[in-house]
C-alpha positions as a LaTeX table, in Angstrom:
\begin{tabular}{lrrr}
\hline
Residue & $x$ (\AA) & $y$ (\AA) & $z$ (\AA) \\
\hline
Unk1 & 35.36 & 30.74 & $-32.87$ \\
Unk2 & 35.32 & 33.84 & $-30.29$ \\
Unk3 & 32.13 & 36.29 & $-29.90$ \\
Unk4 & 33.45 & 38.86 & $-32.28$ \\
Unk5 & 33.84 & 36.54 & $-34.70$ \\
Unk6 & 30.24 & 35.00 & $-34.14$ \\
Unk7 & 28.88 & 39.05 & $-33.59$ \\
Unk8 & 30.35 & 38.98 & $-37.12$ \\
Unk9 & 28.50 & 36.39 & $-38.56$ \\
Unk10 & 25.15 & 37.02 & $-37.44$ \\
Unk11 & 25.65 & 40.41 & $-37.16$ \\
Unk12 & 25.15 & 41.04 & $-33.35$ \\
Unk13 & 27.76 & 42.44 & $-30.65$ \\
Unk14 & 27.89 & 39.67 & $-27.53$ \\
Unk15 & 29.44 & 40.79 & $-24.83$ \\
Unk16 & 29.72 & 37.40 & $-22.31$ \\
Unk17 & 29.70 & 33.99 & $-22.26$ \\
Unk18 & 27.31 & 31.27 & $-19.83$ \\
Unk19 & 29.70 & 27.97 & $-20.01$ \\
Unk20 & 29.23 & 25.01 & $-18.28$ \\
Unk21 & 30.25 & 21.46 & $-17.32$ \\
Unk22 & 27.09 & 20.13 & $-18.29$ \\
Unk23 & 27.50 & 21.36 & $-21.88$ \\
Unk24 & 28.85 & 18.48 & $-23.97$ \\
Unk25 & 29.48 & 20.38 & $-27.01$ \\
Unk26 & 30.04 & 23.54 & $-25.97$ \\
Unk27 & 31.97 & 24.50 & $-29.49$ \\
Unk28 & 28.44 & 23.82 & $-30.97$ \\
Unk29 & 25.39 & 24.78 & $-28.38$ \\
Unk30 & 26.75 & 28.40 & $-27.16$ \\
Unk31 & 25.01 & 30.58 & $-24.72$ \\
Unk32 & 25.65 & 34.24 & $-25.05$ \\
Unk33 & 25.04 & 37.53 & $-23.85$ \\
Unk34 & 23.86 & 39.84 & $-26.79$ \\
Unk35 & 23.99 & 43.82 & $-26.49$ \\
Unk36 & 23.37 & 44.46 & $-29.86$ \\
Unk37 & 21.53 & 42.93 & $-32.97$ \\
Unk38 & 21.01 & 44.46 & $-36.80$ \\
Unk39 & 22.62 & 47.64 & $-34.90$ \\
Unk40 & 19.30 & 47.47 & $-32.34$ \\
Unk41 & 20.18 & 46.99 & $-28.66$ \\
Unk42 & 19.48 & 43.93 & $-27.27$ \\
Unk43 & 19.34 & 43.14 & $-23.81$ \\
Unk44 & 19.03 & 39.19 & $-24.01$ \\
Unk45 & 20.53 & 35.75 & $-23.50$ \\
Unk46 & 20.73 & 33.78 & $-26.79$ \\
Unk47 & 21.67 & 29.97 & $-27.76$ \\
Unk48 & 23.32 & 29.72 & $-30.63$ \\
Unk49 & 23.23 & 25.49 & $-32.45$ \\
Unk50 & 26.16 & 25.68 & $-34.62$ \\
Unk51 & 26.83 & 22.82 & $-37.13$ \\
Unk52 & 30.44 & 22.74 & $-38.55$ \\
Unk53 & 31.23 & 20.10 & $-41.21$ \\
Unk54 & 32.95 & 17.11 & $-41.40$ \\
Unk55 & 34.81 & 15.74 & $-43.50$ \\
Unk56 & 32.26 & 13.36 & $-44.63$ \\
Unk57 & 30.17 & 15.85 & $-45.51$ \\
Unk58 & 32.81 & 17.59 & $-47.39$ \\
Unk59 & 33.18 & 14.49 & $-49.22$ \\
Unk60 & 29.77 & 14.15 & $-49.79$ \\
Unk61 & 29.44 & 17.81 & $-51.14$ \\
Unk62 & 27.50 & 19.20 & $-48.80$ \\
Unk63 & 30.15 & 21.31 & $-47.49$ \\
Unk64 & 33.05 & 23.16 & $-49.25$ \\
Unk65 & 35.87 & 22.63 & $-46.72$ \\
Unk66 & 35.96 & 20.78 & $-42.85$ \\
Unk67 & 35.34 & 22.89 & $-40.49$ \\
Unk68 & 32.51 & 25.49 & $-42.53$ \\
Unk69 & 28.97 & 26.55 & $-40.72$ \\
Unk70 & 26.40 & 24.34 & $-42.72$ \\
Unk71 & 23.51 & 25.38 & $-40.10$ \\
Unk72 & 22.78 & 28.03 & $-37.40$ \\
Unk73 & 19.76 & 28.51 & $-35.41$ \\
Unk74 & 19.24 & 30.77 & $-32.65$ \\
Unk75 & 16.65 & 30.99 & $-29.35$ \\
Unk76 & 16.08 & 33.61 & $-27.08$ \\
Unk77 & 17.10 & 31.70 & $-23.62$ \\
Unk78 & 16.37 & 32.84 & $-19.66$ \\
Unk79 & 18.22 & 29.75 & $-18.17$ \\
Unk80 & 20.88 & 27.40 & $-19.08$ \\
Unk81 & 19.53 & 24.19 & $-20.45$ \\
Unk82 & 22.31 & 22.62 & $-19.32$ \\
Unk83 & 22.88 & 23.02 & $-15.82$ \\
Unk84 & 20.03 & 25.28 & $-14.98$ \\
Unk85 & 21.30 & 28.53 & $-13.85$ \\
Unk86 & 19.30 & 31.37 & $-14.32$ \\
Unk87 & 21.25 & 34.07 & $-17.03$ \\
Unk88 & 22.46 & 37.43 & $-15.78$ \\
Unk89 & 22.44 & 37.27 & $-12.31$ \\
\hline
\end{tabular}
């Protein structure tokens, strides 16, 4: 999922993404800079935790298809929780 697709599902606009080797789950744990959310200006870095359905979850009926987003959380951050870098510098 690219930043535009993430923006579409969250009604936000993201300008950049931080990635580092210490993040072992880069498809699930995304660090992005948000410049607008729900049509309001924002200037914050956010960590998005995104869970994509596995084959087992589809088989159990917890998701309709493989890769479906079944859980998404977001928290504002100032530092990368994986490598410690101050974000925005």
